Phi, psi and omega in degrees: 000310180295322180295319179296319179296320180296317178299319181298317180294320179297318179296318180296320180295319179296320180294321179295320179294323180292328183272356180273123181293126181265344181227167180288146176276001180296132180295151180240162180293144178285154177090141179073186181266115180295142177266118184269122177266125181292148177286128179273132182255128176284161179305331181282347182102353180279153179280127179288140179278148178296149182296141179275141177282173186298320181296319181294319180296321179297316179297321180294318180297328180277357175093014178098172186296323188252020182287335181211142178269356179288133180296145180290328182230138176252145180291155180298329180294317179295316179298318181295318179298317179297317179295320180294320179297316180295323179295316181292318180297324179295335180264009179082012182281149174227164179060025177069021183222118182295341179282348177252110185255142179162218179210147176275132182241357175077210186285132175246107182287145179271148179282336177229163182301135179098343179268166174115162179227132180287313181230085185271154173229156177246109188269129177260325181202157175225128180051039178081000179262117183282152176259140183297332172216145180298133184255126177268114182213183171265172185293328179300317181288321178297318180292323177294319178298318179298316179298318181294320177298316182291317188268342185230302186298312179299309180298322184294329183250015184296336183254012180243125173055027180085005177098170184289135178240326183205161177248134175269113183270121180271329181198153174217236183291132174201127181280094184205171176276170180297127180057020180060027179274127181298130179088352180283168179295160178296132179291156173295339173298326181285354179246004180075022183250011186222153174213140179249131180243122183252346181199167183228117181272132183257163185297332181275005177097349179279171182219138175257120180254151179293320183297313184267333184272339183296123179082357182281161181291326185278323187233355185303315182294320180296317180293318180296321179296314181298320180293315181296316182288340177293338182293339178273355182247318183258160179279327179227133177227120179232151181194198180307132180097341180286317175191177183290343183281341188240026182287342183243012179199163171263131174256123177240131172217165185254024174295148179250135182244153183302321185259026180090192184296145177256109184237122179223000000 
């Protein structure tokens, strides 16, 4: 009886030893003699996992490959552009130019078809020259106005009244037809591409107006120069003599025409 029991225990022990994995099931490289790493047993009896390398731990800490679509690293160019934009915005700049002051107001929906501005700005001043009223336009028009002030308006009035100080704005964005004529095409004013200037404020407090100064001995040449030079900056330039609607102001817009600028 005791002998039979002893034989049974020996057989059971041999079977247990045969079924116990003595080596890791991890595949090894073919060729040569594989190096078998023994399975490490934790005190609890659980199999210890192999140590993770630094890259794996970093990926795990970040939540895996697809945890975020934000790039891990940004180019120096992107970082520089972002810093410059924040710097300009802090100084009240719009359209990426510190010389153009105002505020970005975004999309301006039109009340009728054809009107509206996708990315509008409200301009208070350009190159230190204040506007009598903030003008709502797009950045292309704001930038064109700034170039014209720098290259034409300032130089033309540099010897009058201490120089140019401000622009009298007669009109800017307005959802309307051309010259407010019923049935006419939508004006460039209705697209945020136009601005009307009726006068020029000087540093000594005086003002040169288009209505009274055009053709005059004191301001006629300066006004004619500003109007002519605007043709190289704007797509359309209208003023006294073009029609009865523009006898008291300059109309500037950034529309593009097949045959170049339209100047009258």
